[in-house]
Kinemage of the C-alpha trace (Angstrom):
@kinemage 1
@onewidth
@group {chain A} dominant
@subgroup {mainchain}
@vectorlist {calphas} color= white
{ca met a 1} P -51.048 -105.709 -55.702
{ca arg a 2} L -53.232 -102.715 -56.757
{ca tyr a 3} L -53.056 -101.387 -53.523
{ca glu a 4} L -49.207 -101.359 -53.627
{ca trp a 5} L -49.124 -99.826 -56.986
{ca glu a 6} L -51.455 -96.987 -55.748
{ca ser a 7} L -49.159 -96.495 -52.802
{ca leu a 8} L -46.478 -96.515 -55.092
{ca gln a 9} L -47.768 -93.594 -57.137
{ca arg a 10} L -48.830 -91.622 -54.426
{ca lys a 11} L -45.180 -91.715 -53.240
{ca glu a 12} L -43.946 -90.969 -56.543
{ca gly a 13} L -46.085 -88.024 -56.860
{ca val a 14} L -44.712 -86.631 -53.214
{ca val a 15} L -41.480 -86.900 -54.493
{ca glu a 16} L -42.170 -84.862 -57.389
{ca lys a 17} L -44.144 -81.884 -55.602
{ca arg a 18} L -41.224 -81.805 -53.200
{ca glu a 19} L -38.642 -81.633 -56.072
{ca ala a 20} L -41.038 -78.967 -57.877
{ca asp a 21} L -40.955 -77.108 -54.636
{ca leu a 22} L -37.112 -76.934 -54.334
{ca arg a 23} L -36.774 -75.943 -57.545
{ca lys a 24} L -38.969 -73.111 -57.200
{ca asp a 25} L -37.082 -72.397 -54.086
{ca glu a 26} L -33.836 -72.335 -55.707
{ca ser a 27} L -35.283 -70.263 -58.400
{ca val a 28} L -36.275 -67.550 -56.123
{ca glu a 29} L -32.958 -67.495 -54.076
{ca leu a 30} L -31.178 -67.233 -57.148
{ca thr a 31} L -33.565 -64.168 -58.339
{ca val a 32} L -32.983 -62.654 -54.808
{ca ala a 33} L -28.994 -63.135 -55.143
{ca thr a 34} L -29.064 -61.618 -58.394
{ca val a 35} L -31.082 -58.648 -57.542
{ca ala a 36} L -29.087 -58.229 -54.395
{ca thr a 37} L -25.733 -58.517 -56.428
{ca ile a 38} L -27.304 -55.974 -59.136
{ca ser a 39} L -28.442 -53.480 -56.138
{ca gly a 40} L -24.911 -53.645 -54.499
{ca gly a 41} L -23.294 -52.996 -57.466
{ca leu a 42} L -25.381 -50.077 -58.309
{ca val a 43} L -24.895 -48.663 -54.839
{ca ala a 44} L -20.907 -49.335 -54.908
{ca met a 45} L -21.113 -47.326 -58.229
{ca gly a 46} L -23.158 -44.552 -56.635
{ca leu a 47} L -20.596 -44.513 -53.876
{ca tyr a 48} L -17.788 -44.126 -55.956
{ca val a 49} L -19.044 -41.729 -58.376
{ca phe a 50} L -20.227 -39.795 -54.934
{ca val a 51} L -16.764 -39.839 -53.183
{ca ile a 52} L -14.419 -39.809 -55.869
{ca glu a 53} L -16.114 -37.754 -58.623
{ca pro a 54} L -14.553 -39.151 -61.713
{ca leu a 55} L -14.605 -36.570 -64.704
{ca trp a 56} L -15.699 -39.566 -66.992
{ca val a 57} L -19.214 -39.308 -65.855
{ca leu a 58} L -19.671 -35.709 -67.009
{ca pro a 59} L -20.450 -36.354 -70.829
{ca trp a 60} L -23.570 -38.826 -69.087
{ca leu a 61} L -24.655 -35.779 -66.855
{ca glu a 62} L -24.479 -33.165 -69.444
{ca trp a 63} L -26.290 -35.478 -71.955
{ca met a 64} L -28.979 -36.097 -69.383
{ca thr a 65} L -29.435 -32.604 -68.147
{ca pro a 66} L -28.329 -30.352 -71.172
{ca gly a 67} L -29.799 -27.460 -69.546
{ca ile a 68} L -27.078 -27.069 -66.646
{ca leu a 69} L -23.659 -25.852 -66.935
{ca tyr a 70} L -21.216 -28.148 -65.190
{ca arg a 71} L -17.961 -27.059 -67.129
{ca val a 72} L -16.553 -25.146 -69.765
{ca arg a 73} L -14.502 -26.124 -72.953
{ca thr a 74} L -12.112 -23.121 -73.429
{ca arg a 75} L -8.567 -22.833 -74.491
{ca glu a 76} L -7.525 -20.460 -71.760
{ca ala a 77} L -6.271 -21.706 -68.583
{ca leu a 78} L -9.069 -20.721 -66.766
{ca val a 79} L -10.824 -22.122 -63.645
{ca ala a 80} L -13.894 -20.875 -62.040
{ca leu a 81} L -14.223 -20.814 -58.398
{ca ser a 82} L -17.848 -20.686 -56.750
{ca phe a 83} L -18.674 -20.421 -53.218
{ca asp a 84} L -22.353 -20.924 -52.021
{ca asp a 85} L -24.759 -20.332 -49.116
{ca gly a 86} L -23.041 -16.793 -48.024
{ca pro a 87} L -22.515 -14.431 -47.042
{ca his a 88} L -21.245 -15.271 -43.657
{ca ala a 89} L -20.280 -12.657 -41.431
{ca val a 90} L -16.621 -14.571 -40.513
{ca phe a 91} L -16.208 -17.031 -43.348
{ca thr a 92} L -17.004 -15.178 -46.257
{ca ala a 93} L -14.881 -12.283 -44.986
{ca glu a 94} L -11.900 -15.108 -44.508
{ca val a 95} L -12.246 -16.079 -47.878
{ca leu a 96} L -12.327 -12.601 -49.414
{ca glu a 97} L -8.996 -12.076 -47.840
{ca ile a 98} L -7.629 -15.046 -49.091
{ca leu a 99} L -8.746 -14.308 -52.805
{ca glu a 100} L -7.205 -11.053 -52.583
{ca arg a 101} L -4.132 -12.490 -51.437
{ca tyr a 102} L -3.897 -14.770 -54.582
{ca gly a 103} L -5.280 -12.425 -57.076
{ca ala a 104} L -7.753 -14.841 -57.399
{ca lys a 105} L -11.609 -14.221 -58.586
{ca ala a 106} L -14.797 -16.197 -57.846
{ca thr a 107} L -18.746 -16.323 -58.117
{ca phe a 108} L -20.634 -15.812 -54.640
{ca phe a 109} L -23.887 -17.552 -54.905
{ca leu a 110} L -25.756 -15.587 -52.205
{ca ile a 111} L -28.841 -16.556 -49.991
{ca gly a 112} L -31.117 -13.669 -50.096
{ca glu a 113} L -32.289 -13.192 -46.534
{ca arg a 114} L -28.540 -13.577 -45.537
{ca ala a 115} L -27.548 -10.654 -48.521
{ca glu a 116} L -30.174 -8.571 -46.285
{ca arg a 117} L -28.720 -8.962 -43.240
{ca his a 118} L -25.216 -8.319 -44.173
{ca pro a 119} L -25.241 -5.533 -47.304
{ca glu a 120} L -21.710 -4.641 -46.388
{ca leu a 121} L -20.479 -7.936 -47.167
{ca val a 122} L -22.690 -8.318 -50.742
{ca glu a 123} L -20.844 -4.342 -51.099
{ca arg a 124} L -17.437 -5.882 -50.357
{ca ile a 125} L -17.755 -8.736 -52.564
{ca arg a 126} L -18.647 -6.769 -55.494
{ca ala a 127} L -16.155 -3.957 -54.731
{ca ala a 128} L -13.263 -6.644 -54.818
{ca gly a 129} L -14.329 -7.747 -58.601
{ca his a 130} L -16.175 -10.826 -57.657
{ca glu a 131} L -19.394 -11.957 -59.168
{ca ile a 132} L -22.913 -12.602 -57.501
{ca gly a 133} L -25.257 -15.514 -58.161
{ca asn a 134} L -28.994 -16.278 -57.049
{ca his a 135} L -29.074 -19.019 -54.516
{ca cys a 136} L -32.586 -18.139 -53.549
{ca trp a 137} L -34.151 -16.558 -50.495
{ca arg a 138} L -33.471 -19.205 -47.943
{ca asn a 139} L -31.086 -22.105 -47.417
{ca gly a 140} L -33.502 -25.022 -48.181
{ca thr a 141} L -35.017 -27.260 -50.940
{ca val a 142} L -37.122 -25.350 -53.405
{ca leu a 143} L -38.811 -28.599 -54.338
{ca gly a 144} L -42.033 -28.041 -52.451
{ca his a 145} L -42.312 -24.516 -53.795
{ca ser a 146} L -45.094 -23.317 -55.948
{ca arg a 147} L -44.501 -21.171 -59.098
{ca lys a 148} L -45.399 -18.341 -57.157
{ca arg a 149} L -43.439 -19.012 -54.095
{ca phe a 150} L -40.259 -19.994 -56.030
{ca met a 151} L -40.393 -16.662 -58.270
{ca glu a 152} L -40.757 -14.761 -55.101
{ca glu a 153} L -37.600 -16.136 -53.659
{ca leu a 154} L -35.530 -15.440 -56.970
{ca glu a 155} L -36.822 -11.946 -56.831
{ca gly a 156} L -36.151 -11.282 -53.222
{ca thr a 157} L -32.521 -12.059 -53.715
{ca glu a 158} L -32.388 -9.936 -56.539
{ca arg a 159} L -33.444 -7.101 -54.489
{ca ala a 160} L -31.579 -8.004 -51.617
{ca val a 161} L -28.280 -7.809 -53.850
{ca glu a 162} L -29.508 -4.882 -55.458
{ca leu a 163} L -29.762 -3.228 -52.189
{ca gly a 164} L -26.052 -3.944 -51.321
{ca gln a 165} L -24.942 -2.457 -54.654
{ca leu a 166} L -26.990 0.700 -53.887
{ca arg a 167} L -25.417 1.281 -50.772
{ca arg a 168} L -21.976 1.056 -52.513
{ca gly a 169} L -20.330 4.572 -52.728
{ca gly a 170} L -22.605 5.907 -50.314
{ca glu a 171} L -26.339 6.928 -50.216
{ca lys a 172} L -26.109 10.331 -50.825
{ca glu a 173} L -23.839 9.897 -53.937
{ca arg a 174} L -26.194 7.457 -55.499
{ca glu a 175} L -29.290 9.657 -54.750
{ca lys a 176} L -27.412 12.659 -56.475
{ca thr a 177} L -26.690 10.608 -59.482
{ca leu a 178} L -30.474 9.224 -59.486
{ca thr a 179} L -31.642 12.872 -59.315
{ca gln a 180} L -29.596 14.076 -62.179
{ca arg a 181} L -30.630 10.795 -64.316
{ca ala a 182} L -34.557 11.660 -63.345
{ca gln a 183} L -33.697 15.422 -64.609
{ca arg a 184} L -32.316 14.393 -67.906
{ca glu a 185} L -34.922 11.783 -68.637
{ca glu a 186} L -37.263 14.496 -67.822
{ca his a 187} L -36.352 16.118 -70.746
{ca arg a 188} L -36.376 13.284 -73.306
{ca glu a 189} L -38.958 10.927 -72.053
{ca his a 190} L -42.209 12.533 -73.426
{ca gly a 191} L -44.260 9.199 -72.883
{ca glu a 192} L -44.473 9.525 -68.975
{ca ser a 193} L -47.263 11.761 -67.397
{ca ala a 194} L -46.607 14.888 -65.328
{ca val a 195} L -48.036 12.830 -62.142
{ca gln a 196} L -45.424 10.212 -63.176
{ca lys a 197} L -42.347 12.181 -63.279
{ca ala a 198} L -43.463 14.086 -60.094
{ca arg a 199} L -43.590 10.999 -58.314
{ca leu a 200} L -40.203 10.002 -59.530
{ca met a 201} L -38.440 13.125 -58.121
{ca ala a 202} L -40.580 13.063 -55.107
{ca ala a 203} L -39.403 9.330 -54.291
{ca thr a 204} L -35.786 10.687 -54.795
{ca val a 205} L -35.763 13.436 -52.648
{ca gln a 206} L -37.721 11.843 -50.032
{ca ser a 207} L -37.565 8.066 -49.965
{ca gly a 208} L -34.070 7.485 -50.924
{ca pro a 209} L -32.243 5.835 -53.847
{ca leu a 210} L -33.802 2.195 -53.412
{ca gln a 211} L -37.406 3.314 -53.632
{ca thr a 212} L -36.560 5.694 -56.622
{ca leu a 213} L -35.043 2.604 -58.492
{ca arg a 214} L -38.275 0.193 -57.655
{ca leu a 215} L -40.419 3.198 -58.640
{ca arg a 216} L -38.707 3.830 -62.263
{ca ser a 217} L -38.587 -0.229 -62.655
{ca arg a 218} L -42.560 -0.314 -62.172
{ca gln a 219} L -42.918 2.424 -64.792
{ca glu a 220} L -40.745 1.015 -67.431
{ca ala a 221} L -42.202 -1.568 -69.905
{ca gly a 222} L -40.691 -5.028 -69.615
{ca pro a 223} L -39.061 -7.539 -67.273
{ca thr a 224} L -35.676 -7.343 -66.325
{ca thr a 225} L -33.462 -9.708 -67.789
{ca ala a 226} L -30.491 -11.076 -65.605
{ca gly a 227} L -27.053 -10.048 -66.764
{ca glu a 228} L -28.386 -6.568 -67.891
{ca pro a 229} L -27.661 -3.522 -66.182
{ca lys a 230} L -30.774 -1.994 -64.856
{ca asp a 231} L -30.811 1.772 -63.600
{ca gly a 232} L -26.953 1.238 -63.406
{ca val a 233} L -27.460 -2.092 -61.267
{ca ala a 234} L -25.826 -5.045 -62.613
{ca gln a 235} L -27.701 -8.100 -62.665
{ca met a 236} L -27.163 -11.552 -61.547
{ca arg a 237} L -26.469 -13.974 -64.655
{ca phe a 238} L -26.101 -17.389 -62.993
{ca phe a 239} L -28.591 -19.330 -60.724
{ca arg a 240} L -27.487 -22.765 -58.162
{ca ala a 241} L -30.696 -24.184 -56.589
{ca pro a 242} L -30.165 -24.660 -52.920
{ca gly a 243} L -28.700 -28.239 -52.445
{ca gly a 244} L -28.115 -28.289 -56.444
{ca val a 245} L -31.677 -29.638 -57.118
{ca ala a 246} L -34.673 -28.342 -58.597
{ca trp a 247} L -37.567 -29.471 -60.813
{ca pro a 248} L -37.353 -28.750 -64.469
{ca trp a 249} L -40.292 -26.324 -64.845
{ca gln a 250} L -38.333 -24.232 -61.911
{ca leu a 251} L -35.051 -24.307 -64.298
{ca arg a 252} L -37.059 -22.726 -66.995
{ca leu a 253} L -38.756 -20.153 -64.857
{ca ala a 254} L -35.157 -19.171 -64.117
{ca arg a 255} L -34.185 -19.846 -67.632
{ca glu a 256} L -37.081 -17.496 -68.764
{ca arg a 257} L -35.748 -14.863 -66.429
{ca gly a 258} L -32.510 -14.883 -68.060
{ca tyr a 259} L -30.209 -16.905 -65.684
{ca thr a 260} L -27.996 -19.721 -66.663
{ca cys a 261} L -28.147 -22.776 -64.383
{ca val a 262} L -24.801 -23.768 -62.954
{ca leu a 263} L -23.602 -26.484 -60.934
{ca gly a 264} L -19.683 -27.773 -61.041
{ca cys a 265} L -17.741 -30.694 -61.629
{ca ala a 266} L -15.266 -30.208 -58.589
{ca tyr a 267} L -17.322 -30.452 -55.371
{ca pro a 268} L -15.906 -32.025 -52.252
{ca his a 269} L -18.885 -31.837 -50.419
{ca asp a 270} L -17.853 -29.691 -47.783
{ca pro a 271} L -20.881 -29.228 -45.945
{ca met a 272} L -20.652 -32.775 -44.727
{ca arg a 273} L -17.341 -31.511 -43.020
{ca pro a 274} L -14.781 -33.820 -44.953
{ca pro a 275} L -11.052 -33.789 -44.209
{ca val a 276} L -9.320 -30.915 -45.539
{ca ala a 277} L -6.901 -33.559 -47.225
{ca tyr a 278} L -10.101 -34.784 -49.183
{ca ile a 279} L -11.385 -31.162 -50.032
{ca arg a 280} L -7.651 -30.520 -51.602
{ca trp a 281} L -7.312 -33.879 -53.160
{ca leu a 282} L -10.546 -33.744 -54.626
{ca ile a 283} L -10.502 -30.353 -56.440
{ca glu a 284} L -6.604 -30.362 -57.173
{ca lys a 285} L -7.531 -33.855 -58.941
{ca asn a 286} L -10.470 -32.220 -60.950
{ca ile a 287} L -9.031 -28.931 -61.916
{ca arg a 288} L -8.230 -28.421 -65.361
{ca pro a 289} L -8.920 -25.347 -67.773
{ca gly a 290} L -12.667 -24.893 -68.020
{ca thr a 291} L -13.570 -26.959 -64.224
{ca ile a 292} L -16.395 -25.136 -62.268
{ca val a 293} L -15.310 -25.663 -58.377
{ca ile a 294} L -18.098 -25.582 -55.891
{ca leu a 295} L -17.422 -24.887 -52.010
{ca his a 296} L -19.217 -23.283 -49.141
{ca asp a 297} L -18.509 -19.880 -47.254
{ca gly a 298} L -21.835 -19.729 -45.909
{ca ile a 299} L -22.324 -23.144 -44.190
{ca arg a 300} L -21.939 -23.425 -40.191
{ca asp a 301} L -18.646 -24.698 -39.894
{ca ala a 302} L -16.633 -23.682 -43.206
{ca arg a 303} L -13.264 -23.839 -41.579
{ca arg a 304} L -12.208 -26.740 -43.374
{ca ser a 305} L -13.031 -24.959 -46.976
{ca val a 306} L -11.469 -21.819 -45.748
{ca ala a 307} L -8.229 -24.154 -44.502
{ca ala a 308} L -7.798 -25.745 -47.869
{ca leu a 309} L -8.421 -22.811 -50.246
{ca pro a 310} L -4.650 -21.370 -50.007
{ca gln a 311} L -3.344 -24.789 -50.780
{ca ile a 312} L -5.991 -25.202 -53.844
{ca leu a 313} L -4.802 -21.720 -55.132
{ca glu a 314} L -1.122 -22.766 -54.875
{ca glu a 315} L -1.453 -25.913 -56.451
{ca gly a 316} L -3.419 -24.358 -59.199
{ca arg a 317} L -0.963 -21.558 -59.769
{ca arg a 318} L 2.171 -24.106 -60.091
{ca arg a 319} L 0.145 -25.735 -62.875
{ca gly a 320} L -0.481 -22.083 -64.625
{ca leu a 321} L -3.833 -21.962 -63.922
{ca arg a 322} L -5.936 -18.556 -63.439
{ca phe a 323} L -8.897 -18.609 -60.863
{ca val a 324} L -11.769 -16.340 -62.192
{ca ser a 325} L -15.593 -15.957 -61.618
{ca ile a 326} L -17.970 -18.169 -63.737
{ca gly a 327} L -18.841 -15.504 -65.652
{ca glu a 328} L -15.347 -14.679 -66.858
{ca leu a 329} L -14.894 -18.468 -67.351
{ca val a 330} L -17.994 -18.830 -69.593
{ca asp a 331} L -16.713 -15.506 -71.685
{ca ser a 332} L -13.710 -17.282 -72.704
{ca arg a 333} L -15.282 -20.239 -73.984
{ca gly a 334} L -14.583 -21.737 -77.478
{ca glu a 335} L -17.824 -23.659 -76.584
{ca thr a 336} L -19.761 -24.436 -73.570
{ca ala a 337} L -19.824 -28.471 -72.336
{ca gly a 338} L -23.503 -27.559 -71.214
{ca thr a 339} L -25.961 -24.893 -72.989
{ca gly a 340} L -26.722 -23.113 -69.835
{ca cys a 341} L -30.137 -22.221 -69.358
{ca ser a 342} L -30.760 -21.471 -72.701
{ca gly a 343} L -30.695 -25.023 -74.009
{ca asn a 344} L -33.598 -27.133 -75.091
{ca gly a 345} L -34.088 -30.714 -74.593
{ca gly a 346} L -34.491 -32.442 -71.211
{ca glu a 347} L -33.811 -30.483 -67.973
{ca gly a 348} L -33.454 -31.390 -64.421
{ca glu a 349} L -30.579 -30.347 -61.568
{ca arg a 350} L -28.823 -33.063 -59.933
{ca gly a 351} L -25.338 -35.072 -59.275
{ca arg a 352} L -22.737 -32.611 -58.262
{ca lys a 353} L -23.809 -30.474 -55.751
{ca asp a 354} L -25.326 -31.624 -52.350
């Protein structure tokens, strides 16, 4: 009898253990299913935001990254066009022709090394009344850059764009202007030594206008601020990191240099070569007063972007919208949706530009 009782207890213990194991397995399966459901939902939401780019996400982006300009609140019927990664020998020229045909203006975020290779296109962009922004020296992420290298990329692009403007109107005319300016300043600037003045005049005659400009800038005190003319050369106001991503400390450096950090709110991911219909649909869906459009003229194959551009401009004209540079849009604002690079608070660049 006692043996049977002990045997029954052992069987009941085995059964209870099996039931506990089953409950544990069911709990694990439920947890895994819950995590998978939540993860799947987040992925689906991310894909939805990436592909559709609904404007209702903008307040969240502006709240999370108040140091970045995504759009501008304005009462004017203005939309800002921007083109990245140029200048390109073929596609930039085609874009400029289309913009001229429709009387539209834009901001071109130029890669420094490409601007240095194509100063004639830099000159043509500015001569047509468009704006130039800083897109760093090379087309690649800046996330691995040191402070020194990041600043070198900003400054290198500034010099490349500066070179293009110096060539505008001809070297001889610019040299004559700088020579006359140096002679006028000789009479009113008593703080310069005779040696400095002699070096300046020698640089004007022997080395050309670009060397003179750099010599003068080294002699003057204080850093150059983006947006302020320096020796007659207009400085860039806006910065957009390659790929749309930068560390907060990099954005702070750009801010300290006087830039406003810009992304946008109508970006059809044209480097991924989507259909022309998608490019048109997304931009036309999101354009309204204050929108900043992002397209690319400097990618390997910008044919789809170029093909969609006239239709986008036609649709904007039909709605009574005028396409302008980012600078003109910002100047027309009643209040910006972001605070640009002059704002405080959390920083980071993400989300609307790949």
